[in-house]
PQR file with spaces between the fields and no chain letter, atoms N, CA, C, O and H, PARSE charges and radii, in Angstrom:
ATOM       1  N    MET     1      51.024   58.803   10.779 -0.4000 1.5000
ATOM       2  CA   MET     1      50.461   59.963   11.094 -0.0000 2.0000
ATOM       3  C    MET     1      49.536   60.580    9.806  0.5500 1.7000
ATOM       4  O    MET     1      49.894   60.463    8.634 -0.5500 1.4000
ATOM       5  N    ARG     2      48.495   61.144   10.159 -0.4000 1.5000
ATOM       6  CA   ARG     2      47.648   61.694    9.112 -0.0000 2.0000
ATOM       7  C    ARG     2      47.690   63.162    9.148  0.5500 1.7000
ATOM       8  O    ARG     2      47.169   63.834   10.038 -0.5500 1.4000
ATOM       9  H    ARG     2      48.204   61.239   11.111  0.4000 1.0000
ATOM      10  N    ILE     3      48.377   63.659    8.073 -0.4000 1.5000
ATOM      11  CA   ILE     3      48.149   65.154    7.745 -0.0000 2.0000
ATOM      12  C    ILE     3      47.138   65.504    6.818  0.5500 1.7000
ATOM      13  O    ILE     3      46.803   64.836    5.840 -0.5500 1.4000
ATOM      14  H    ILE     3      48.800   63.113    7.351  0.4000 1.0000
ATOM      15  N    ARG     4      46.686   66.556    7.170 -0.4000 1.5000
ATOM      16  CA   ARG     4      45.647   67.160    6.301 -0.0000 2.0000
ATOM      17  C    ARG     4      45.720   68.713    6.204  0.5500 1.7000
ATOM      18  O    ARG     4      46.309   69.394    7.042 -0.5500 1.4000
ATOM      19  H    ARG     4      46.958   67.099    7.965  0.4000 1.0000
ATOM      20  N    PHE     5      45.044   69.245    5.060 -0.4000 1.5000
ATOM      21  CA   PHE     5      45.508   70.656    4.801 -0.0000 2.0000
ATOM      22  C    PHE     5      44.294   71.093    4.845  0.5500 1.7000
ATOM      23  O    PHE     5      44.307   72.074    4.101 -0.5500 1.4000
ATOM      24  H    PHE     5      44.566   68.692    4.379  0.4000 1.0000
ATOM      25  N    ASP     6      42.856   70.917    5.421 -0.4000 1.5000
ATOM      26  CA   ASP     6      41.832   71.271    5.174 -0.0000 2.0000
ATOM      27  C    ASP     6      41.978   72.769    5.784  0.5500 1.7000
ATOM      28  O    ASP     6      42.634   73.022    6.794 -0.5500 1.4000
ATOM      29  H    ASP     6      42.846   70.120    6.025  0.4000 1.0000
ATOM      30  N    GLY     7      41.220   73.779    4.965 -0.4000 1.5000
ATOM      31  CA   GLY     7      41.382   75.142    5.327 -0.0000 2.0000
ATOM      32  C    GLY     7      42.482   76.092    4.854  0.5500 1.7000
ATOM      33  O    GLY     7      42.421   77.312    5.005 -0.5500 1.4000
ATOM      34  H    GLY     7      40.687   73.574    4.144  0.4000 1.0000
ATOM      35  N    ARG     8      43.454   75.466    4.294 -0.4000 1.5000
ATOM      36  CA   ARG     8      44.731   75.974    3.649 -0.0000 2.0000
ATOM      37  C    ARG     8      44.738   76.054    2.297  0.5500 1.7000
ATOM      38  O    ARG     8      44.247   75.180    1.583 -0.5500 1.4000
ATOM      39  H    ARG     8      43.503   74.474    4.172  0.4000 1.0000
ATOM      40  N    THR     9      45.364   77.240    1.811 -0.4000 1.5000
ATOM      41  CA   THR     9      45.741   77.389    0.395 -0.0000 2.0000
ATOM      42  C    THR     9      47.186   77.592    0.037  0.5500 1.7000
ATOM      43  O    THR     9      48.106   78.226    0.555 -0.5500 1.4000
ATOM      44  H    THR     9      45.762   77.950    2.391  0.4000 1.0000
ATOM      45  N    VAL    10      47.043   76.695   -1.224 -0.4000 1.5000
ATOM      46  CA   VAL    10      48.523   76.466   -1.628 -0.0000 2.0000
ATOM      47  C    VAL    10      48.470   76.953   -3.035  0.5500 1.7000
ATOM      48  O    VAL    10      47.462   76.872   -3.737 -0.5500 1.4000
ATOM      49  H    VAL    10      46.296   76.180   -1.644  0.4000 1.0000
ATOM      50  N    VAL    11      49.656   77.485   -3.426 -0.4000 1.5000
ATOM      51  CA   VAL    11      50.042   77.982   -4.950 -0.0000 2.0000
ATOM      52  C    VAL    11      51.044   77.090   -5.312  0.5500 1.7000
ATOM      53  O    VAL    11      51.866   76.799   -4.443 -0.5500 1.4000
ATOM      54  H    VAL    11      50.475   77.551   -2.856  0.4000 1.0000
ATOM      55  N    VAL    12      51.148   76.578   -6.459 -0.4000 1.5000
ATOM      56  CA   VAL    12      52.254   75.618   -6.750 -0.0000 2.0000
ATOM      57  C    VAL    12      52.404   76.215   -8.315  0.5500 1.7000
ATOM      58  O    VAL    12      51.492   76.434   -9.111 -0.5500 1.4000
ATOM      59  H    VAL    12      50.480   76.814   -7.165  0.4000 1.0000
ATOM      60  N    SER    13      53.766   76.397   -8.487 -0.4000 1.5000
ATOM      61  CA   SER    13      54.019   76.877   -9.797 -0.0000 2.0000
ATOM      62  C    SER    13      54.542   75.646  -10.589  0.5500 1.7000
ATOM      63  O    SER    13      55.025   74.717   -9.941 -0.5500 1.4000
ATOM      64  H    SER    13      54.508   76.219   -7.839  0.4000 1.0000
ATOM      65  N    GLY    14      54.482   75.574  -11.925 -0.4000 1.5000
ATOM      66  CA   GLY    14      55.073   74.392  -12.470 -0.0000 2.0000
ATOM      67  C    GLY    14      53.908   73.369  -12.543  0.5500 1.7000
ATOM      68  O    GLY    14      54.172   72.306  -13.106 -0.5500 1.4000
ATOM      69  H    GLY    14      54.089   76.328  -12.451  0.4000 1.0000
ATOM      70  N    ALA    15      52.676   73.540  -12.059 -0.4000 1.5000
ATOM      71  CA   ALA    15      51.660   72.379  -11.953 -0.0000 2.0000
ATOM      72  C    ALA    15      51.111   71.784  -13.039  0.5500 1.7000
ATOM      73  O    ALA    15      50.220   70.944  -12.916 -0.5500 1.4000
ATOM      74  H    ALA    15      52.462   74.403  -11.602  0.4000 1.0000
ATOM      75  N    GLY    16      51.583   72.155  -14.184 -0.4000 1.5000
ATOM      76  CA   GLY    16      51.094   71.480  -15.514 -0.0000 2.0000
ATOM      77  C    GLY    16      51.761   70.109  -15.678  0.5500 1.7000
ATOM      78  O    GLY    16      51.111   69.350  -16.397 -0.5500 1.4000
ATOM      79  H    GLY    16      52.307   72.838  -14.284  0.4000 1.0000
ATOM      80  N    ASN    17      52.857   69.628  -15.202 -0.4000 1.5000
ATOM      81  CA   ASN    17      53.405   68.300  -15.311 -0.0000 2.0000
ATOM      82  C    ASN    17      54.327   68.216  -14.273  0.5500 1.7000
ATOM      83  O    ASN    17      54.698   69.162  -13.578 -0.5500 1.4000
ATOM      84  H    ASN    17      53.385   70.244  -14.618  0.4000 1.0000
ATOM      85  N    GLY    18      54.842   66.558  -14.149 -0.4000 1.5000
ATOM      86  CA   GLY    18      55.836   66.357  -13.405 -0.0000 2.0000
ATOM      87  C    GLY    18      55.511   66.356  -11.652  0.5500 1.7000
ATOM      88  O    GLY    18      54.527   65.927  -11.049 -0.5500 1.4000
ATOM      89  H    GLY    18      54.541   65.789  -14.713  0.4000 1.0000
ATOM      90  N    PHE    19      56.770   67.021  -11.138 -0.4000 1.5000
ATOM      91  CA   PHE    19      56.739   67.105   -9.724 -0.0000 2.0000
ATOM      92  C    PHE    19      55.670   68.152   -9.261  0.5500 1.7000
ATOM      93  O    PHE    19      55.039   68.111   -8.205 -0.5500 1.4000
ATOM      94  H    PHE    19      57.569   67.370  -11.628  0.4000 1.0000
ATOM      95  N    GLY    20      55.590   69.062  -10.211 -0.4000 1.5000
ATOM      96  CA   GLY    20      54.602   70.116  -10.034 -0.0000 2.0000
ATOM      97  C    GLY    20      52.790   69.931  -10.014  0.5500 1.7000
ATOM      98  O    GLY    20      51.819   70.460   -9.473 -0.5500 1.4000
ATOM      99  H    GLY    20      56.103   69.095  -11.069  0.4000 1.0000
ATOM     100  N    ARG    21      53.050   68.983  -10.839 -0.4000 1.5000
ATOM     101  CA   ARG    21      51.478   68.430  -10.974 -0.0000 2.0000
ATOM     102  C    ARG    21      51.352   67.505   -9.820  0.5500 1.7000
ATOM     103  O    ARG    21      50.320   67.515   -9.149 -0.5500 1.4000
ATOM     104  H    ARG    21      53.839   68.553  -11.278  0.4000 1.0000
ATOM     105  N    CYS    22      52.311   66.728   -9.554 -0.4000 1.5000
ATOM     106  CA   CYS    22      52.006   65.495   -8.422 -0.0000 2.0000
ATOM     107  C    CYS    22      51.874   66.513   -6.968  0.5500 1.7000
ATOM     108  O    CYS    22      50.974   66.317   -6.150 -0.5500 1.4000
ATOM     109  H    CYS    22      53.149   66.720  -10.099  0.4000 1.0000
ATOM     110  N    ILE    23      52.794   67.487   -6.820 -0.4000 1.5000
ATOM     111  CA   ILE    23      52.543   68.383   -5.577 -0.0000 2.0000
ATOM     112  C    ILE    23      51.269   68.956   -5.563  0.5500 1.7000
ATOM     113  O    ILE    23      50.599   68.905   -4.532 -0.5500 1.4000
ATOM     114  H    ILE    23      53.525   67.646   -7.484  0.4000 1.0000
ATOM     115  N    ALA    24      50.778   69.584   -6.741 -0.4000 1.5000
ATOM     116  CA   ALA    24      49.223   70.082   -6.765 -0.0000 2.0000
ATOM     117  C    ALA    24      48.446   69.247   -6.293  0.5500 1.7000
ATOM     118  O    ALA    24      47.873   69.411   -5.216 -0.5500 1.4000
ATOM     119  H    ALA    24      51.323   69.626   -7.579  0.4000 1.0000
ATOM     120  N    GLU    25      48.290   68.050   -7.163 -0.4000 1.5000
ATOM     121  CA   GLU    25      47.283   66.927   -6.814 -0.0000 2.0000
ATOM     122  C    GLU    25      47.437   66.398   -5.614  0.5500 1.7000
ATOM     123  O    GLU    25      46.337   65.972   -5.262 -0.5500 1.4000
ATOM     124  H    GLU    25      48.756   67.917   -8.037  0.4000 1.0000
ATOM     125  N    THR    26      48.285   66.196   -4.760 -0.4000 1.5000
ATOM     126  CA   THR    26      48.443   65.612   -3.545 -0.0000 2.0000
ATOM     127  C    THR    26      48.178   66.713   -2.427  0.5500 1.7000
ATOM     128  O    THR    26      47.919   66.227   -1.326 -0.5500 1.4000
ATOM     129  H    THR    26      49.178   66.542   -5.046  0.4000 1.0000
ATOM     130  N    PHE    27      48.191   68.068   -2.494 -0.4000 1.5000
ATOM     131  CA   PHE    27      47.649   68.712   -1.705 -0.0000 2.0000
ATOM     132  C    PHE    27      46.107   68.891   -1.974  0.5500 1.7000
ATOM     133  O    PHE    27      45.411   69.016   -0.966 -0.5500 1.4000
ATOM     134  H    PHE    27      48.401   68.463   -3.389  0.4000 1.0000
ATOM     135  N    ALA    28      45.614   68.914   -2.940 -0.4000 1.5000
ATOM     136  CA   ALA    28      44.172   68.997   -3.167 -0.0000 2.0000
ATOM     137  C    ALA    28      43.365   67.705   -2.644  0.5500 1.7000
ATOM     138  O    ALA    28      42.270   67.726   -2.082 -0.5500 1.4000
ATOM     139  H    ALA    28      46.179   68.813   -3.759  0.4000 1.0000
ATOM     140  N    GLN    29      44.131   66.597   -2.945 -0.4000 1.5000
ATOM     141  CA   GLN    29      43.470   65.377   -2.101 -0.0000 2.0000
ATOM     142  C    GLN    29      43.787   65.446   -0.668  0.5500 1.7000
ATOM     143  O    GLN    29      42.936   64.973    0.085 -0.5500 1.4000
ATOM     144  H    GLN    29      45.021   66.579   -3.401  0.4000 1.0000
ATOM     145  N    LEU    30      44.763   65.905   -0.190 -0.4000 1.5000
ATOM     146  CA   LEU    30      44.783   66.330    1.491 -0.0000 2.0000
ATOM     147  C    LEU    30      43.900   67.393    1.837  0.5500 1.7000
ATOM     148  O    LEU    30      44.044   67.701    3.020 -0.5500 1.4000
ATOM     149  H    LEU    30      45.455   66.290   -0.801  0.4000 1.0000
ATOM     150  N    GLY    31      42.965   68.126    1.189 -0.4000 1.5000
ATOM     151  CA   GLY    31      41.712   68.903    1.739 -0.0000 2.0000
ATOM     152  C    GLY    31      42.185   70.343    1.321  0.5500 1.7000
ATOM     153  O    GLY    31      41.360   71.230    1.536 -0.5500 1.4000
ATOM     154  H    GLY    31      42.848   67.875    0.228  0.4000 1.0000
ATOM     155  N    ALA    32      43.380   70.717    0.759 -0.4000 1.5000
ATOM     156  CA   ALA    32      43.745   72.114    0.534 -0.0000 2.0000
ATOM     157  C    ALA    32      43.055   72.699   -0.799  0.5500 1.7000
ATOM     158  O    ALA    32      42.781   72.053   -1.810 -0.5500 1.4000
ATOM     159  H    ALA    32      44.050   69.996    0.585  0.4000 1.0000
ATOM     160  N    ARG    33      42.864   73.890   -0.597 -0.4000 1.5000
ATOM     161  CA   ARG    33      42.540   74.768   -1.768 -0.0000 2.0000
ATOM     162  C    ARG    33      43.578   74.862   -2.661  0.5500 1.7000
ATOM     163  O    ARG    33      44.370   75.640   -2.128 -0.5500 1.4000
ATOM     164  H    ARG    33      43.086   74.414    0.225  0.4000 1.0000
ATOM     165  N    VAL    34      44.079   74.467   -3.849 -0.4000 1.5000
ATOM     166  CA   VAL    34      45.022   74.640   -4.595 -0.0000 2.0000
ATOM     167  C    VAL    34      45.069   75.387   -5.806  0.5500 1.7000
ATOM     168  O    VAL    34      44.208   75.034   -6.612 -0.5500 1.4000
ATOM     169  H    VAL    34      43.436   73.835   -4.282  0.4000 1.0000
ATOM     170  N    PHE    35      45.860   76.370   -6.203 -0.4000 1.5000
ATOM     171  CA   PHE    35      45.983   77.241   -7.035 -0.0000 2.0000
ATOM     172  C    PHE    35      47.329   76.638   -7.975  0.5500 1.7000
ATOM     173  O    PHE    35      48.479   76.770   -7.557 -0.5500 1.4000
ATOM     174  H    PHE    35      46.559   76.657   -5.548  0.4000 1.0000
ATOM     175  N    GLY    36      47.065   76.066   -9.098 -0.4000 1.5000
ATOM     176  CA   GLY    36      48.546   75.821   -9.843 -0.0000 2.0000
ATOM     177  C    GLY    36      48.526   76.895  -10.987  0.5500 1.7000
ATOM     178  O    GLY    36      47.498   77.334  -11.504 -0.5500 1.4000
ATOM     179  H    GLY    36      46.131   75.959   -9.438  0.4000 1.0000
ATOM     180  N    CYS    37      49.897   77.277  -11.330 -0.4000 1.5000
ATOM     181  CA   CYS    37      50.119   77.822  -12.815 -0.0000 2.0000
ATOM     182  C    CYS    37      51.207   77.160  -13.410  0.5500 1.7000
ATOM     183  O    CYS    37      52.112   76.607  -12.785 -0.5500 1.4000
ATOM     184  H    CYS    37      50.732   76.920  -10.910  0.4000 1.0000
ATOM     185  N    ASP    38      51.075   77.243  -14.913 -0.4000 1.5000
ATOM     186  CA   ASP    38      52.357   76.887  -15.896 -0.0000 2.0000
ATOM     187  C    ASP    38      52.326   77.621  -17.081  0.5500 1.7000
ATOM     188  O    ASP    38      51.534   78.555  -17.197 -0.5500 1.4000
ATOM     189  H    ASP    38      50.340   77.692  -15.421  0.4000 1.0000
ATOM     190  N    LEU    39      53.057   77.326  -17.934 -0.4000 1.5000
ATOM     191  CA   LEU    39      52.893   78.095  -19.135 -0.0000 2.0000
ATOM     192  C    LEU    39      51.899   77.187  -20.178  0.5500 1.7000
ATOM     193  O    LEU    39      51.542   77.722  -21.228 -0.5500 1.4000
ATOM     194  H    LEU    39      53.701   76.567  -17.840  0.4000 1.0000
ATOM     195  N    SER    40      51.566   76.134  -19.938 -0.4000 1.5000
ATOM     196  CA   SER    40      50.965   75.201  -20.713 -0.0000 2.0000
ATOM     197  C    SER    40      49.706   74.851  -20.429  0.5500 1.7000
ATOM     198  O    SER    40      49.476   74.081  -19.497 -0.5500 1.4000
ATOM     199  H    SER    40      51.855   75.700  -19.085  0.4000 1.0000
ATOM     200  N    ALA    41      48.691   75.390  -21.224 -0.4000 1.5000
ATOM     201  CA   ALA    41      47.264   75.353  -20.986 -0.0000 2.0000
ATOM     202  C    ALA    41      46.875   73.797  -21.305  0.5500 1.7000
ATOM     203  O    ALA    41      45.942   73.353  -20.636 -0.5500 1.4000
ATOM     204  H    ALA    41      48.879   76.015  -21.981  0.4000 1.0000
ATOM     205  N    ALA    42      47.418   73.021  -22.145 -0.4000 1.5000
ATOM     206  CA   ALA    42      47.012   71.856  -22.532 -0.0000 2.0000
ATOM     207  C    ALA    42      47.511   70.915  -21.259  0.5500 1.7000
ATOM     208  O    ALA    42      46.779   69.973  -20.955 -0.5500 1.4000
ATOM     209  H    ALA    42      48.176   73.382  -22.688  0.4000 1.0000
ATOM     210  N    GLU    43      48.714   71.132  -20.512 -0.4000 1.5000
ATOM     211  CA   GLU    43      49.159   70.334  -19.577 -0.0000 2.0000
ATOM     212  C    GLU    43      48.283   70.597  -18.332  0.5500 1.7000
ATOM     213  O    GLU    43      47.920   69.638  -17.651 -0.5500 1.4000
ATOM     214  H    GLU    43      49.308   71.897  -20.759  0.4000 1.0000
ATOM     215  N    LEU    44      47.885   72.008  -17.967 -0.4000 1.5000
ATOM     216  CA   LEU    44      47.289   72.252  -16.994 -0.0000 2.0000
ATOM     217  C    LEU    44      45.559   71.554  -16.843  0.5500 1.7000
ATOM     218  O    LEU    44      44.918   71.308  -15.822 -0.5500 1.4000
ATOM     219  H    LEU    44      48.179   72.788  -18.520  0.4000 1.0000
ATOM     220  N    ALA    45      45.239   71.407  -18.083 -0.4000 1.5000
ATOM     221  CA   ALA    45      43.823   70.797  -18.213 -0.0000 2.0000
ATOM     222  C    ALA    45      43.791   69.486  -17.583  0.5500 1.7000
ATOM     223  O    ALA    45      42.692   69.083  -17.203 -0.5500 1.4000
ATOM     224  H    ALA    45      45.760   71.606  -18.913  0.4000 1.0000
ATOM     225  N    GLU    46      45.069   68.574  -17.366 -0.4000 1.5000
ATOM     226  CA   GLU    46      45.195   67.522  -16.778 -0.0000 2.0000
ATOM     227  C    GLU    46      45.050   67.774  -14.938  0.5500 1.7000
ATOM     228  O    GLU    46      44.350   67.183  -14.115 -0.5500 1.4000
ATOM     229  H    GLU    46      45.962   68.902  -17.675  0.4000 1.0000
ATOM     230  N    THR    47      45.917   68.767  -14.799 -0.4000 1.5000
ATOM     231  CA   THR    47      46.012   69.236  -13.274 -0.0000 2.0000
ATOM     232  C    THR    47      44.399   69.518  -12.684  0.5500 1.7000
ATOM     233  O    THR    47      43.875   69.121  -11.643 -0.5500 1.4000
ATOM     234  H    THR    47      46.486   69.247  -15.467  0.4000 1.0000
ATOM     235  N    ALA    48      43.883   70.318  -13.727 -0.4000 1.5000
ATOM     236  CA   ALA    48      42.606   70.709  -13.234 -0.0000 2.0000
ATOM     237  C    ALA    48      41.638   69.833  -13.053  0.5500 1.7000
ATOM     238  O    ALA    48      40.709   70.059  -12.278 -0.5500 1.4000
ATOM     239  H    ALA    48      44.308   70.640  -14.572  0.4000 1.0000
ATOM     240  N    ARG    49      41.744   68.732  -13.747 -0.4000 1.5000
ATOM     241  CA   ARG    49      40.827   67.498  -13.423 -0.0000 2.0000
ATOM     242  C    ARG    49      40.923   66.985  -12.073  0.5500 1.7000
ATOM     243  O    ARG    49      40.039   66.250  -11.633 -0.5500 1.4000
ATOM     244  H    ARG    49      42.499   68.548  -14.377  0.4000 1.0000
ATOM     245  N    ALA    50      42.125   67.382  -11.249 -0.4000 1.5000
ATOM     246  CA   ALA    50      42.205   66.815   -9.952 -0.0000 2.0000
ATOM     247  C    ALA    50      41.645   67.896   -8.841  0.5500 1.7000
ATOM     248  O    ALA    50      41.942   67.887   -7.646 -0.5500 1.4000
ATOM     249  H    ALA    50      42.843   67.979  -11.607  0.4000 1.0000
ATOM     250  N    GLY    51      40.899   68.692   -9.404 -0.4000 1.5000
ATOM     251  CA   GLY    51      40.282   69.624   -8.397 -0.0000 2.0000
ATOM     252  C    GLY    51      41.391   70.760   -7.869  0.5500 1.7000
ATOM     253  O    GLY    51      41.525   71.223   -6.737 -0.5500 1.4000
ATOM     254  H    GLY    51      40.658   68.700  -10.375  0.4000 1.0000
ATOM     255  N    VAL    52      42.119   71.037   -9.065 -0.4000 1.5000
ATOM     256  CA   VAL    52      43.290   72.266   -8.866 -0.0000 2.0000
ATOM     257  C    VAL    52      42.857   73.392   -9.604  0.5500 1.7000
ATOM     258  O    VAL    52      42.830   73.261  -10.828 -0.5500 1.4000
ATOM     259  H    VAL    52      42.010   70.661   -9.986  0.4000 1.0000
ATOM     260  N    ASP    53      42.445   74.686   -9.011 -0.4000 1.5000
ATOM     261  CA   ASP    53      42.178   75.944   -9.837 -0.0000 2.0000
ATOM     262  C    ASP    53      43.539   76.472  -10.496  0.5500 1.7000
ATOM     263  O    ASP    53      44.412   76.961   -9.779 -0.5500 1.4000
ATOM     264  H    ASP    53      42.467   74.793   -8.017  0.4000 1.0000
ATOM     265  N    THR    54      43.689   76.366  -11.812 -0.4000 1.5000
ATOM     266  CA   THR    54      44.728   76.519  -12.684 -0.0000 2.0000
ATOM     267  C    THR    54      44.681   77.882  -13.565  0.5500 1.7000
ATOM     268  O    THR    54      43.689   78.390  -14.087 -0.5500 1.4000
ATOM     269  H    THR    54      42.980   75.968  -12.395  0.4000 1.0000
ATOM     270  N    ALA    55      45.851   78.274  -13.584 -0.4000 1.5000
ATOM     271  CA   ALA    55      45.954   79.507  -14.626 -0.0000 2.0000
ATOM     272  C    ALA    55      47.271   79.394  -15.398  0.5500 1.7000
ATOM     273  O    ALA    55      48.339   79.013  -14.919 -0.5500 1.4000
ATOM     274  H    ALA    55      46.656   77.860  -13.160  0.4000 1.0000
ATOM     275  N    VAL    56      47.038   79.792  -16.711 -0.4000 1.5000
ATOM     276  CA   VAL    56      48.211   79.919  -17.697 -0.0000 2.0000
ATOM     277  C    VAL    56      49.100   81.213  -17.098  0.5500 1.7000
ATOM     278  O    VAL    56      48.637   82.353  -17.137 -0.5500 1.4000
ATOM     279  H    VAL    56      46.170   80.102  -17.101  0.4000 1.0000
ATOM     280  N    LEU    57      50.359   80.932  -16.567 -0.4000 1.5000
ATOM     281  CA   LEU    57      50.855   82.026  -16.256 -0.0000 2.0000
ATOM     282  C    LEU    57      52.388   82.031  -16.553  0.5500 1.7000
ATOM     283  O    LEU    57      52.887   80.915  -16.697 -0.5500 1.4000
ATOM     284  H    LEU    57      50.735   80.006  -16.535  0.4000 1.0000
ATOM     285  N    ASP    58      53.104   82.970  -16.652 -0.4000 1.5000
ATOM     286  CA   ASP    58      54.642   83.229  -16.632 -0.0000 2.0000
ATOM     287  C    ASP    58      54.894   83.859  -15.519  0.5500 1.7000
ATOM     288  O    ASP    58      54.391   84.967  -15.339 -0.5500 1.4000
ATOM     289  H    ASP    58      52.699   83.877  -16.534  0.4000 1.0000
ATOM     290  N    LEU    59      55.710   83.282  -14.572 -0.4000 1.5000
ATOM     291  CA   LEU    59      55.762   83.983  -13.256 -0.0000 2.0000
ATOM     292  C    LEU    59      56.901   84.978  -13.392  0.5500 1.7000
ATOM     293  O    LEU    59      57.153   85.770  -12.484 -0.5500 1.4000
ATOM     294  H    LEU    59      56.119   82.381  -14.719  0.4000 1.0000
ATOM     295  N    THR    60      57.581   84.938  -14.511 -0.4000 1.5000
ATOM     296  CA   THR    60      58.469   86.030  -14.795 -0.0000 2.0000
ATOM     297  C    THR    60      58.034   87.257  -15.089  0.5500 1.7000
ATOM     298  O    THR    60      58.709   88.282  -14.996 -0.5500 1.4000
ATOM     299  H    THR    60      57.376   84.294  -15.249  0.4000 1.0000
ATOM     300  N    ASP    61      56.972   87.184  -15.427 -0.4000 1.5000
ATOM     301  CA   ASP    61      56.023   88.734  -15.669 -0.0000 2.0000
ATOM     302  C    ASP    61      55.266   89.070  -14.007  0.5500 1.7000
ATOM     303  O    ASP    61      54.196   88.680  -13.541 -0.5500 1.4000
ATOM     304  H    ASP    61      56.423   86.352  -15.503  0.4000 1.0000
ATOM     305  N    ARG    62      56.241   89.863  -13.476 -0.4000 1.5000
ATOM     306  CA   ARG    62      55.983   90.264  -12.061 -0.0000 2.0000
ATOM     307  C    ARG    62      54.309   90.752  -11.836  0.5500 1.7000
ATOM     308  O    ARG    62      53.556   90.334  -10.956 -0.5500 1.4000
ATOM     309  H    ARG    62      57.111   90.180  -13.854  0.4000 1.0000
ATOM     310  N    ALA    63      53.934   91.946  -13.107 -0.4000 1.5000
ATOM     311  CA   ALA    63      52.609   92.335  -12.996 -0.0000 2.0000
ATOM     312  C    ALA    63      51.364   91.245  -13.327  0.5500 1.7000
ATOM     313  O    ALA    63      50.227   91.305  -12.859 -0.5500 1.4000
ATOM     314  H    ALA    63      54.546   92.285  -13.821  0.4000 1.0000
ATOM     315  N    ALA    64      51.820   90.370  -14.137 -0.4000 1.5000
ATOM     316  CA   ALA    64      50.626   89.154  -14.243 -0.0000 2.0000
ATOM     317  C    ALA    64      50.485   88.250  -12.918  0.5500 1.7000
ATOM     318  O    ALA    64      49.412   87.866  -12.452 -0.5500 1.4000
ATOM     319  H    ALA    64      52.744   90.322  -14.517  0.4000 1.0000
ATOM     320  N    ALA    65      52.030   87.922  -12.286 -0.4000 1.5000
ATOM     321  CA   ALA    65      51.803   87.074  -11.120 -0.0000 2.0000
ATOM     322  C    ALA    65      51.122   87.813   -9.830  0.5500 1.7000
ATOM     323  O    ALA    65      50.472   87.200   -8.982 -0.5500 1.4000
ATOM     324  H    ALA    65      52.902   88.233  -12.664  0.4000 1.0000
ATOM     325  N    ALA    66      51.331   89.016   -9.810 -0.4000 1.5000
ATOM     326  CA   ALA    66      50.579   89.899   -8.733 -0.0000 2.0000
ATOM     327  C    ALA    66      49.340   89.919   -8.942  0.5500 1.7000
ATOM     328  O    ALA    66      48.579   89.594   -8.030 -0.5500 1.4000
ATOM     329  H    ALA    66      51.858   89.514  -10.498  0.4000 1.0000
ATOM     330  N    ALA    67      48.862   90.298  -10.166 -0.4000 1.5000
ATOM     331  CA   ALA    67      47.329   90.034  -10.346 -0.0000 2.0000
ATOM     332  C    ALA    67      46.684   88.835  -10.193  0.5500 1.7000
ATOM     333  O    ALA    67      45.489   88.811   -9.898 -0.5500 1.4000
ATOM     334  H    ALA    67      49.480   90.562  -10.907  0.4000 1.0000
ATOM     335  N    TRP    68      47.505   87.555  -10.401 -0.4000 1.5000
ATOM     336  CA   TRP    68      46.867   86.329  -10.101 -0.0000 2.0000
ATOM     337  C    TRP    68      47.019   86.113   -8.414  0.5500 1.7000
ATOM     338  O    TRP    68      46.068   85.958   -7.648 -0.5500 1.4000
ATOM     339  H    TRP    68      48.476   87.574  -10.640  0.4000 1.0000
ATOM     340  N    ILE    69      48.196   86.137   -8.104 -0.4000 1.5000
ATOM     341  CA   ILE    69      48.206   86.036   -6.480 -0.0000 2.0000
ATOM     342  C    ILE    69      47.374   86.944   -5.510  0.5500 1.7000
ATOM     343  O    ILE    69      47.093   86.589   -4.365 -0.5500 1.4000
ATOM     344  H    ILE    69      48.969   86.263   -8.727  0.4000 1.0000
ATOM     345  N    VAL    70      47.085   87.877   -5.937 -0.4000 1.5000
ATOM     346  CA   VAL    70      46.533   88.957   -4.970 -0.0000 2.0000
ATOM     347  C    VAL    70      44.936   88.573   -4.773  0.5500 1.7000
ATOM     348  O    VAL    70      44.379   88.646   -3.678 -0.5500 1.4000
ATOM     349  H    VAL    70      47.313   88.165   -6.867  0.4000 1.0000
ATOM     350  N    PRO    71      44.236   88.125   -6.072 -0.5600 1.5000
ATOM     351  CA   PRO    71      43.042   87.839   -5.779  0.2800 2.0000
ATOM     352  C    PRO    71      42.608   86.523   -4.981  0.5500 1.7000
ATOM     353  O    PRO    71      41.505   86.294   -4.485 -0.5500 1.4000
ATOM     354  N    ILE    72      43.805   85.674   -4.979 -0.4000 1.5000
ATOM     355  CA   ILE    72      43.578   84.349   -4.089 -0.0000 2.0000
ATOM     356  C    ILE    72      43.341   84.614   -2.673  0.5500 1.7000
ATOM     357  O    ILE    72      42.874   83.674   -2.031 -0.5500 1.4000
ATOM     358  H    ILE    72      44.701   85.859   -5.381  0.4000 1.0000
ATOM     359  N    GLU    73      43.570   85.711   -2.060 -0.4000 1.5000
ATOM     360  CA   GLU    73      43.679   86.048   -0.784 -0.0000 2.0000
ATOM     361  C    GLU    73      42.144   86.146   -0.311  0.5500 1.7000
ATOM     362  O    GLU    73      41.874   86.446    0.851 -0.5500 1.4000
ATOM     363  H    GLU    73      43.949   86.475   -2.582  0.4000 1.0000
């Protein structure tokens, strides 16, 4: 079965490394527009090379999270 996510938008937290990076990169490879956030700019740089739009963001800061998520729509 071939699954594609063309025309879809995905938001991944913890996208700087490990499972989060893998998830973000996989969705991007499958055609999704991916927004990934993490606390580390250095780690997000690698994720960005896979075509993921990245932001250094602490999701425990509700105002910062809302300011980042709302423009995505």
